[in-house]
C-alpha positions as CSV (number, residue, x, y, z in Angstrom):
1,X,-37.8,-28.9,23.9
2,X,-36.4,-28.6,20.3
3,X,-34.2,-25.7,19.4
4,X,-35.6,-22.9,17.2
5,X,-34.3,-23.1,13.6
6,X,-32.2,-20.1,12.7
7,X,-31.3,-19.1,9.2
8,X,-29.0,-16.1,8.3
9,X,-27.5,-14.5,5.3
10,X,-25.8,-11.3,4.1
11,X,-25.8,-9.7,0.6
12,X,-25.3,-6.3,-1.0
13,X,-28.1,-3.9,-2.0
14,X,-28.5,-0.1,-2.3
15,X,-24.7,0.3,-1.7
16,X,-25.0,-1.3,1.7
17,X,-24.7,-4.8,3.3
18,X,-28.0,-6.4,4.1
19,X,-28.1,-8.7,7.1
20,X,-31.0,-11.1,7.6
21,X,-31.9,-13.6,10.3
22,X,-35.0,-15.8,10.2
23,X,-36.1,-17.9,13.2
24,X,-38.7,-20.7,13.1
25,X,-38.5,-21.3,9.4
26,X,-37.2,-24.4,7.6
27,X,-34.1,-23.9,5.5
28,X,-36.1,-24.4,2.3
29,X,-38.7,-21.9,3.4
30,X,-36.1,-19.4,4.4
31,X,-34.2,-19.7,1.1
32,X,-37.5,-19.2,-0.8
33,X,-38.3,-16.0,1.1
34,X,-34.7,-14.8,0.8
35,X,-34.9,-15.1,-3.0
36,X,-38.1,-13.1,-3.1
37,X,-36.4,-10.4,-1.0
38,X,-33.4,-10.2,-3.3
39,X,-35.7,-9.9,-6.4
40,X,-37.8,-7.2,-4.7
41,X,-34.7,-5.2,-3.6
42,X,-33.2,-5.4,-7.1
43,X,-36.4,-4.0,-8.6
44,X,-36.6,-1.2,-6.1
45,X,-32.9,-0.3,-6.6
46,X,-33.5,-0.1,-10.4
47,X,-36.2,2.5,-9.7
48,X,-34.9,4.5,-6.7
49,X,-31.1,4.3,-6.5
50,X,-28.7,6.7,-8.2
51,X,-26.3,3.8,-8.1
52,X,-28.4,2.1,-10.9
53,X,-27.8,3.8,-14.2
54,X,-31.2,2.6,-15.4
55,X,-33.1,4.0,-12.4
56,X,-36.0,6.3,-12.7
57,X,-34.1,8.8,-10.5
58,X,-31.3,8.9,-13.0
59,X,-33.7,9.3,-15.8
60,X,-35.4,12.3,-14.1
61,X,-32.0,13.9,-13.2
62,X,-31.0,13.9,-16.8
63,X,-34.2,15.6,-18.0
64,X,-34.3,19.3,-18.7
65,X,-36.7,21.6,-16.9
66,X,-40.3,21.4,-17.9
67,X,-40.0,17.9,-19.4
68,X,-42.4,15.4,-18.1
69,X,-40.7,12.1,-17.2
70,X,-42.8,8.9,-16.8
71,X,-41.9,7.0,-13.7
72,X,-42.8,3.8,-12.0
73,X,-45.6,3.9,-9.4
74,X,-43.1,3.1,-6.7
75,X,-41.3,6.4,-7.3
76,X,-44.7,8.1,-7.4
77,X,-45.4,6.6,-4.0
78,X,-42.1,7.7,-2.6
79,X,-42.6,11.3,-3.9
80,X,-46.0,11.4,-2.3
81,X,-44.5,10.5,1.0
82,X,-41.8,13.2,0.4
83,X,-44.5,15.7,-0.3
84,X,-46.1,15.0,3.1
85,X,-42.7,15.1,4.9
86,X,-41.7,18.3,3.2
87,X,-44.9,20.0,4.4
88,X,-44.8,18.5,7.9
89,X,-41.2,19.7,8.4
90,X,-41.7,23.1,6.8
91,X,-39.2,22.3,4.1
92,X,-36.5,20.7,6.3
93,X,-37.0,17.3,4.6
94,X,-36.1,18.1,1.0
95,X,-35.1,15.5,-1.5
96,X,-34.3,18.1,-4.1
97,X,-31.1,19.3,-2.5
98,X,-28.7,17.3,-4.7
99,X,-26.8,20.3,-6.1
100,X,-26.1,21.5,-2.5
101,X,-24.7,18.1,-1.6
102,X,-22.6,18.0,-4.8
103,X,-21.2,21.5,-3.9
104,X,-20.2,20.6,-0.3
105,X,-18.9,17.1,-1.2
106,X,-16.1,18.8,-3.2
107,X,-14.6,19.6,0.2
108,X,-14.3,23.4,-0.5
109,X,-15.9,26.3,1.2
110,X,-18.5,28.1,-1.0
111,X,-18.8,31.8,-1.1
112,X,-22.2,33.5,-0.7
113,X,-22.7,34.1,-4.4
114,X,-21.9,30.5,-5.3
115,X,-24.1,29.2,-2.5
116,X,-27.0,31.4,-3.7
117,X,-26.6,30.2,-7.3
118,X,-26.7,26.5,-6.2
119,X,-29.7,27.0,-3.9
120,X,-31.7,28.3,-6.8
121,X,-31.4,24.8,-8.3
122,X,-32.8,23.2,-5.2
123,X,-36.2,22.9,-3.5
124,X,-38.9,20.3,-3.5
125,X,-41.4,23.1,-4.4
126,X,-39.6,23.2,-7.8
127,X,-40.7,19.6,-8.5
128,X,-44.1,18.9,-10.0
129,X,-45.7,15.5,-9.5
130,X,-48.6,14.2,-11.5
131,X,-49.5,11.1,-9.5
132,X,-52.5,10.1,-11.5
133,X,-50.3,9.6,-14.6
134,X,-47.1,8.6,-12.8
135,X,-45.0,11.4,-14.2
136,X,-42.9,14.2,-12.8
137,X,-40.9,17.2,-13.9
138,X,-38.5,19.7,-12.6
139,X,-39.5,23.4,-12.9
140,X,-35.9,24.7,-12.9
141,X,-32.8,23.7,-14.7
142,X,-29.9,22.0,-12.9
143,X,-32.1,20.2,-10.3
144,X,-31.4,16.7,-9.0
145,X,-33.5,14.3,-7.1
146,X,-31.6,12.7,-4.2
147,X,-33.4,10.0,-2.2
148,X,-30.4,9.1,0.1
149,X,-32.5,10.0,3.2
150,X,-35.3,7.6,2.5
151,X,-34.6,5.0,-0.2
152,X,-33.4,2.2,2.1
153,X,-36.1,3.0,4.6
154,X,-38.8,2.8,2.0
155,X,-37.4,-0.5,0.8
156,X,-37.6,-1.9,4.3
157,X,-41.3,-0.9,4.5
158,X,-41.9,-2.8,1.2
159,X,-40.0,-5.8,2.6
160,X,-42.1,-5.8,5.7
161,X,-45.2,-6.3,3.6
162,X,-43.5,-9.0,1.6
163,X,-42.4,-10.9,4.8
164,X,-45.9,-10.7,6.3
165,X,-47.4,-12.0,3.0
166,X,-45.1,-14.9,3.3
167,X,-46.1,-15.7,6.9
168,X,-42.7,-14.7,8.4
169,X,-43.4,-14.0,12.0
170,X,-39.9,-13.7,13.5
171,X,-36.9,-12.1,11.8
172,X,-34.5,-9.2,11.7
173,X,-33.4,-7.4,8.6
174,X,-31.0,-4.5,8.3
175,X,-29.1,-2.3,5.9
176,X,-25.8,-2.3,7.8
177,X,-26.8,-0.6,11.1
178,X,-28.7,2.2,9.3
179,X,-32.2,0.8,8.8
180,X,-33.4,-2.1,10.8
181,X,-36.7,-4.1,10.8
182,X,-37.4,-6.4,13.7
183,X,-40.5,-8.7,13.4
184,X,-41.8,-10.8,16.2
185,X,-39.4,-11.9,18.8
186,X,-35.8,-12.9,19.4
187,X,-35.1,-16.6,19.6
188,X,-34.9,-16.2,23.4
189,X,-38.6,-15.3,23.3
190,X,-38.2,-11.6,24.0
191,X,-38.2,-8.5,21.8
192,X,-35.1,-7.9,19.6
193,X,-32.5,-5.8,21.3
194,X,-31.4,-3.0,18.9
195,X,-28.4,-1.2,20.2
196,X,-27.2,2.3,19.5
197,X,-23.4,2.2,19.5
198,X,-21.0,4.7,21.0
199,X,-19.1,5.9,18.0
200,X,-16.0,6.6,20.0
201,X,-16.0,3.1,21.6
202,X,-17.8,0.7,19.3
203,X,-18.0,-2.1,21.8
204,X,-20.2,0.1,24.0
205,X,-23.9,0.8,23.6
206,X,-25.4,4.2,24.6
207,X,-29.0,2.8,24.4
208,X,-30.8,-0.4,23.5
209,X,-34.3,-0.3,22.0
210,X,-36.5,-3.3,22.7
211,X,-38.1,-3.8,19.3
212,X,-40.9,-6.1,18.2
213,X,-42.7,-5.4,14.9
214,X,-40.9,-2.0,14.7
215,X,-38.3,-0.4,12.6
216,X,-35.2,1.6,13.7
217,X,-33.3,4.2,11.7
218,X,-29.9,5.4,12.8
219,X,-28.3,8.5,11.2
220,X,-26.1,11.4,12.1
221,X,-23.5,13.9,11.2
222,X,-21.0,11.3,12.2
223,X,-21.2,7.6,11.3
224,X,-19.1,4.5,11.5
225,X,-17.2,3.7,8.3
226,X,-16.9,0.0,7.9
227,X,-14.1,0.2,5.4
228,X,-11.8,2.3,7.6
229,X,-13.1,1.0,10.9
230,X,-13.4,4.6,12.2
231,X,-16.0,7.2,12.8
232,X,-16.2,9.8,10.0
233,X,-18.2,13.0,9.4
234,X,-21.3,12.6,7.3
235,X,-22.6,15.5,5.3
236,X,-26.1,16.7,6.4
237,X,-27.3,20.0,4.9
238,X,-29.9,22.5,6.1
239,X,-32.1,23.3,3.0
240,X,-32.9,26.7,4.5
241,X,-29.3,27.9,4.9
242,X,-27.7,25.7,2.4
243,X,-24.9,25.0,4.9
244,X,-23.8,21.7,6.5
245,X,-24.9,21.0,10.0
246,X,-21.8,21.4,12.2
247,X,-23.0,19.7,15.4
248,X,-21.5,16.2,15.9
249,X,-24.7,14.3,16.6
250,X,-26.5,11.0,16.0
251,X,-30.3,10.4,16.0
252,X,-31.9,7.0,16.3
253,X,-35.7,6.6,15.8
254,X,-37.9,3.6,16.4
255,X,-41.4,3.7,14.8
256,X,-43.8,1.4,13.0
257,X,-42.8,2.8,9.6
258,X,-39.2,2.9,8.5
259,X,-39.9,5.8,6.0
260,X,-41.4,7.8,8.8
261,X,-38.5,7.0,11.2
262,X,-36.0,8.1,8.5
263,X,-37.9,11.3,8.0
264,X,-37.8,12.1,11.7
265,X,-34.2,11.1,12.2
266,X,-33.1,13.4,9.3
267,X,-35.0,16.5,10.4
268,X,-34.0,16.0,14.0
269,X,-30.5,16.7,12.9
270,X,-31.5,19.9,11.2
271,X,-34.3,21.5,13.1
272,X,-33.8,23.7,16.2
273,X,-35.6,22.5,19.3
274,X,-38.5,24.9,18.9
275,X,-39.3,23.6,15.4
276,X,-38.9,20.0,16.7
277,X,-41.5,20.6,19.3
278,X,-44.0,21.6,16.6
279,X,-43.5,18.3,14.8
280,X,-43.5,16.5,18.1
281,X,-47.1,17.5,18.7
282,X,-48.1,15.2,15.8
283,X,-46.2,12.1,17.0
284,X,-47.3,9.0,18.7
285,X,-45.8,5.5,19.1
286,X,-42.3,6.9,18.4
287,X,-39.0,6.8,20.4
288,X,-36.1,9.2,19.6
289,X,-32.7,8.8,21.0
290,X,-30.2,11.6,20.5
291,X,-26.4,11.5,21.2
292,X,-24.4,14.7,21.0
293,X,-20.6,14.1,20.8
294,X,-18.9,16.9,22.7
295,X,-15.2,17.4,23.0
296,X,-14.9,15.4,26.3
297,X,-18.4,13.9,26.8
298,X,-21.5,12.5,25.1
299,X,-24.8,14.1,25.9
300,X,-27.8,11.8,25.4
301,X,-31.5,12.2,25.4
302,X,-34.4,9.7,25.0
303,X,-37.8,11.0,24.2
304,X,-40.9,8.8,24.1
305,X,-43.9,10.0,22.1
306,X,-47.1,8.2,23.1
307,X,-49.8,10.9,22.8
308,X,-47.8,12.8,25.4
309,X,-44.1,13.5,25.6
310,X,-42.1,11.9,28.4
311,X,-38.4,12.5,28.7
């Protein structure tokens, strides 16, 4: 029996390293699809990423309050998703908290007066979207759009459509280990194993998702820093309080849509259990794995949402 052809590549995008593996494609076909992927990601980055000086996000962030800014339909689509996520989470998923992140990223404690002033420059309800005309404006001065919670996940959803249009049946694509798309099957014939690493012992896995035609999003208040080779704190802020989430925790979500998985992973870091249960009533076909890093132990929890909750 002939061996399955395997083609792999790595390249930078959205400030991360993209890793890609195709199986069952000829080298020429794989290279052709890879080129389409790179072109698509470059276009998306030039719309959504603050790392791109010409992006629509940067253009909006430089506009004064009340000024309509014309945007690409891609950003309109993302903001419509964010509108739904904001409502579904009662404001916990808020992509207009940029000033809060800027405040806390300085590494200094903010007094209540300063925090109140900065919070007045935040809030998705202070953004007005005109989807029919692909334009948007801030209603208050000093606001910033920050898509860090969803930009790479949205890009993965776009790439999924591109891969399917190009008849790619079996592949795995990832932004580092943050957002992962697994199509079809592993070369062994089974689903792709997607491991959730123990951040205190990287060679160990706390859980392994069996993924086929699914996406996985990993996030947390602690993450692995590839440059230093160590686990570091990641800033996650509650829009309601304006304060960083103190709990040392990671959340991994597997779902059909990467954007939806990213939404759930982010709010699961912020919401208390009671509010999580309200969102959970609307979930189906989703797996959520949580790992709480205590002083001397790791507390884990796997929840499957398939019309009814099973722990």
